[in-house]
One Martini backbone bead per residue (centre of mass of N, CA, C, O) as a GRO file, in nm:
protein
  208
    1MET     BB    1  -1.634   1.358  -2.302
    2THR     BB    2  -1.359   1.411  -2.121
    3ALA     BB    3  -1.276   1.408  -1.808
    4LYS     BB    4  -1.129   1.578  -1.577
    5PRO     BB    5  -0.888   1.559  -1.371
    6GLN     BB    6  -0.835   1.557  -1.055
    7PRO     BB    7  -0.696   1.718  -0.820
    8ARG     BB    8  -0.459   1.691  -0.604
    9ARG     BB    9  -0.431   1.640  -0.289
   10ARG     BB   10  -0.351   1.786  -0.010
   11LEU     BB   11  -0.052   1.723   0.190
   12VAL     BB   12   0.004   1.679   0.548
   13LEU     BB   13   0.274   1.681   0.787
   14ALA     BB   14   0.262   1.643   1.153
   15SER     BB   15   0.599   1.646   1.127
   16GLN     BB   16   0.967   1.660   1.185
   17SER     BB   17   1.034   1.391   1.053
   18PRO     BB   18   1.257   1.284   0.816
   19ALA     BB   19   1.177   0.984   0.796
   20ARG     BB   20   0.878   1.018   0.723
   21LEU     BB   21   0.919   1.193   0.477
   22GLY     BB   22   1.097   0.993   0.319
   23LEU     BB   23   0.890   0.761   0.293
   24LEU     BB   24   0.670   0.920   0.143
   25ARG     BB   25   0.847   0.996  -0.101
   26GLN     BB   26   0.917   0.701  -0.186
   27ALA     BB   27   0.586   0.658  -0.230
   28GLY     BB   28   0.502   0.934  -0.407
   29LEU     BB   29   0.496   1.158  -0.196
   30ASP     BB   30   0.437   1.535  -0.111
   31PRO     BB   31   0.449   1.671   0.171
   32GLU     BB   32   0.383   1.894   0.390
   33VAL     BB   33   0.530   2.072   0.670
   34ILE     BB   34   0.354   2.079   0.995
   35VAL     BB   35   0.409   2.164   1.307
   36SER     BB   36   0.229   2.149   1.601
   37GLY     BB   37   0.352   2.198   1.906
   38PHE     BB   38   0.277   1.981   2.091
   39ASP     BB   39   0.233   1.875   2.423
   40GLU     BB   40   0.319   1.559   2.519
   41ASP     BB   41   0.289   1.582   2.841
   42ALA     BB   42  -0.041   1.618   2.827
   43VAL     BB   43  -0.036   1.302   2.778
   44THR     BB   44  -0.229   1.015   2.871
   45ALA     BB   45  -0.217   0.645   2.918
   46PRO     BB   46  -0.256   0.307   2.987
   47THR     BB   47  -0.089   0.254   2.717
   48PRO     BB   48   0.143   0.273   2.475
   49ALA     BB   49  -0.054   0.253   2.234
   50GLU     BB   50  -0.254   0.473   2.336
   51LEU     BB   51  -0.046   0.697   2.346
   52ALA     BB   52   0.036   0.704   2.048
   53LEU     BB   53  -0.250   0.762   1.946
   54ALA     BB   54  -0.312   1.024   2.105
   55LEU     BB   55  -0.074   1.186   1.986
   56ALA     BB   56  -0.149   1.165   1.689
   57GLU     BB   57  -0.430   1.298   1.716
   58ALA     BB   58  -0.333   1.566   1.836
   59LYS     BB   59  -0.143   1.660   1.611
   60ALA     BB   60  -0.345   1.647   1.377
   61SER     BB   61  -0.564   1.835   1.502
   62VAL     BB   62  -0.401   2.095   1.525
   63VAL     BB   63  -0.343   2.122   1.218
   64ALA     BB   64  -0.641   2.086   1.108
   65ALA     BB   65  -0.738   2.367   1.252
   66ARG     BB   66  -0.609   2.526   1.046
   67PRO     BB   67  -0.689   2.756   0.804
   68ASP     BB   68  -0.439   2.675   0.593
   69VAL     BB   69  -0.559   2.346   0.567
   70GLN     BB   70  -0.812   2.356   0.423
   71GLY     BB   71  -0.873   2.046   0.236
   72ALA     BB   72  -0.676   1.867   0.368
   73LEU     BB   73  -0.447   1.614   0.441
   74VAL     BB   74  -0.367   1.487   0.771
   75ILE     BB   75  -0.063   1.364   0.919
   76GLY     BB   76  -0.023   1.174   1.223
   77CYS     BB   77   0.255   1.084   1.447
   78ASP     BB   78   0.357   0.829   1.700
   79SER     BB   79   0.635   0.698   1.899
   80VAL     BB   80   0.688   0.395   2.096
   81LEU     BB   81   0.853   0.197   2.332
   82GLU     BB   82   0.777  -0.128   2.440
   83LEU     BB   83   0.889  -0.204   2.782
   84ASP     BB   84   0.757  -0.358   3.033
   85GLY     BB   85   0.489  -0.168   2.977
   86GLU     BB   86   0.658   0.074   2.880
   87ALA     BB   87   0.694   0.406   2.764
   88LEU     BB   88   0.945   0.491   2.519
   89GLY     BB   89   1.104   0.760   2.423
   90LYS     BB   90   1.293   1.014   2.438
   91PRO     BB   91   1.574   1.080   2.571
   92VAL     BB   92   1.695   1.338   2.780
   93ASP     BB   93   1.985   1.194   2.788
   94ALA     BB   94   2.278   1.022   2.787
   95GLU     BB   95   2.227   0.858   3.043
   96GLU     BB   96   1.954   0.739   2.954
   97ALA     BB   97   2.050   0.610   2.689
   98THR     BB   98   2.249   0.414   2.820
   99ALA     BB   99   2.051   0.266   3.007
  100ARG     BB  100   1.859   0.174   2.786
  101TRP     BB  101   2.058  -0.007   2.625
  102LYS     BB  102   2.133  -0.195   2.864
  103SER     BB  103   1.829  -0.297   2.890
  104MET     BB  104   1.781  -0.395   2.578
  105ARG     BB  105   1.990  -0.590   2.545
  106GLY     BB  106   1.885  -0.907   2.435
  107ARG     BB  107   1.602  -0.798   2.355
  108ALA     BB  108   1.246  -0.719   2.330
  109GLY     BB  109   1.038  -0.489   2.155
  110THR     BB  110   0.762  -0.253   2.095
  111LEU     BB  111   0.670  -0.064   1.823
  112GLN     BB  112   0.457   0.214   1.864
  113THR     BB  113   0.232   0.355   1.609
  114GLY     BB  114   0.058   0.632   1.563
  115HIS     BB  115  -0.228   0.706   1.346
  116CYS     BB  116  -0.350   1.010   1.174
  117ILE     BB  117  -0.630   1.112   0.956
  118TRP     BB  118  -0.730   1.414   0.816
  119ASP     BB  119  -1.032   1.537   0.669
  120THR     BB  120  -1.102   1.868   0.624
  121ALA     BB  121  -1.339   1.850   0.421
  122ALA     BB  122  -1.510   1.623   0.596
  123LYS     BB  123  -1.461   1.644   0.909
  124ARG     BB  124  -1.260   1.382   0.949
  125TYR     BB  125  -1.126   1.085   1.118
  126VAL     BB  126  -0.855   0.847   1.131
  127SER     BB  127  -0.723   0.556   1.319
  128GLY     BB  128  -0.406   0.384   1.423
  129ILE     BB  129  -0.205   0.088   1.486
  130ALA     BB  130   0.144   0.001   1.480
  131SER     BB  131   0.326  -0.315   1.527
  132THR     BB  132   0.678  -0.382   1.620
  133VAL     BB  133   0.918  -0.612   1.661
  134VAL     BB  134   1.230  -0.572   1.846
  135ARG     BB  135   1.559  -0.714   1.812
  136PHE     BB  136   1.821  -0.697   2.020
  137GLY     BB  137   2.132  -0.684   2.066
  138GLU     BB  138   2.490  -0.692   2.205
  139PRO     BB  139   2.629  -0.436   2.287
  140THR     BB  140   2.879  -0.286   2.408
  141ASP     BB  141   2.975  -0.044   2.613
  142GLU     BB  142   3.147   0.095   2.395
  143GLU     BB  143   2.926   0.107   2.175
  144ILE     BB  144   2.723   0.266   2.337
  145ALA     BB  145   2.901   0.514   2.389
  146ALA     BB  146   2.938   0.583   2.090
  147TYR     BB  147   2.641   0.617   2.018
  148VAL     BB  148   2.569   0.835   2.222
  149GLY     BB  149   2.797   1.031   2.120
  150SER     BB  150   2.648   1.091   1.840
  151GLY     BB  151   2.327   1.173   1.934
  152GLU     BB  152   2.096   1.005   1.802
  153PRO     BB  153   1.917   0.888   2.054
  154LEU     BB  154   1.796   1.184   2.137
  155TYR     BB  155   1.587   1.192   1.856
  156VAL     BB  156   1.452   0.903   1.930
  157ALA     BB  157   1.247   0.661   1.969
  158GLY     BB  158   1.401   0.441   2.200
  159ALA     BB  159   1.710   0.514   2.110
  160PHE     BB  160   1.653   0.428   1.797
  161THR     BB  161   1.744   0.300   1.468
  162LEU     BB  162   1.711   0.129   1.154
  163ASP     BB  163   1.870   0.374   0.961
  164GLY     BB  164   2.135   0.389   1.143
  165ARG     BB  165   2.384   0.346   1.379
  166SER     BB  166   2.199   0.106   1.521
  167ALA     BB  167   2.163  -0.125   1.310
  168PRO     BB  168   2.392  -0.333   1.417
  169PHE     BB  169   2.205  -0.369   1.702
  170ILE     BB  170   1.986  -0.518   1.514
  171GLU     BB  171   1.866  -0.835   1.448
  172GLY     BB  172   1.539  -0.776   1.426
  173ILE     BB  173   1.202  -0.813   1.288
  174ASP     BB  174   0.832  -0.804   1.346
  175GLY     BB  175   0.724  -0.647   1.065
  176ASP     BB  176   0.713  -0.318   0.992
  177HIS     BB  177   0.981  -0.122   0.910
  178GLY     BB  178   0.851   0.160   0.874
  179ASN     BB  179   0.740   0.181   1.160
  180VAL     BB  180   1.022   0.211   1.293
  181ILE     BB  181   1.103   0.470   1.136
  182GLY     BB  182   0.769   0.612   1.155
  183ILE     BB  183   0.586   0.470   0.911
  184SER     BB  184   0.296   0.302   0.793
  185LEU     BB  185   0.202   0.251   0.475
  186PRO     BB  186  -0.026   0.038   0.494
  187LEU     BB  187  -0.191   0.203   0.701
  188VAL     BB  188  -0.227   0.456   0.536
  189ARG     BB  189  -0.385   0.324   0.311
  190LYS     BB  190  -0.624   0.225   0.488
  191LEU     BB  191  -0.709   0.503   0.601
  192LEU     BB  192  -0.765   0.637   0.331
  193ALA     BB  193  -0.986   0.438   0.244
  194GLU     BB  194  -1.182   0.519   0.476
  195LEU     BB  195  -1.192   0.818   0.329
  196GLY     BB  196  -1.196   0.760   0.005
  197VAL     BB  197  -0.878   0.726  -0.055
  198ASN     BB  198  -0.643   0.682  -0.298
  199ILE     BB  199  -0.307   0.670  -0.290
  200THR     BB  200  -0.261   0.708  -0.605
  201GLU     BB  201  -0.390   1.004  -0.606
  202LEU     BB  202  -0.113   1.121  -0.446
  203TRP     BB  203   0.073   1.106  -0.656
  204THR     BB  204   0.299   1.303  -0.823
  205GLN     BB  205   0.358   1.051  -1.029
  206ALA     BB  206   0.290   0.850  -1.263
  207PRO     BB  207   0.378   0.578  -1.396
  208GLU     BB  208   0.492   0.479  -1.717
   0.00000   0.00000   0.00000
């Protein structure tokens, strides 16, 4: 007698980032989105990488504690750009975004993304950091003004995106491009494996 296939695990993304959601969907996953509402200013850490990891763990933990997600796998992420040893998140206003871009152009920074996955059924979590070097081009003052005027840099860590209007101003990267967009799928796969979950078991539909 053939055993019945196990039902697919419920997957929850503890982030309001449309870029992270888009990458997960492109990889065959279909998570629900539940935003943590966690106060990011409440967390400090010695290094940008540790800060990104602590924020990811905090966001995932807040959502994993909700009664309505028990039994689910919860993914939390947070990204910061490390430049000169400083953690740069979303700029607070257009003036900061402009200054940020003028300081970044012609240089390289490291995009640090913390990842945390809670298995609420097993009552445990795993976490890790993905790091990608980003080499910035040299946009003119006029191009920077136009980009900041678009509003895009005010909503993303580091004041740039790899898949948006700032793409022409990025010369290249060293590492996982998905990590720069918001989530490292190879790291997600590894963390799920640590929890005893094969990522293919979470696909919404197996390939023909």
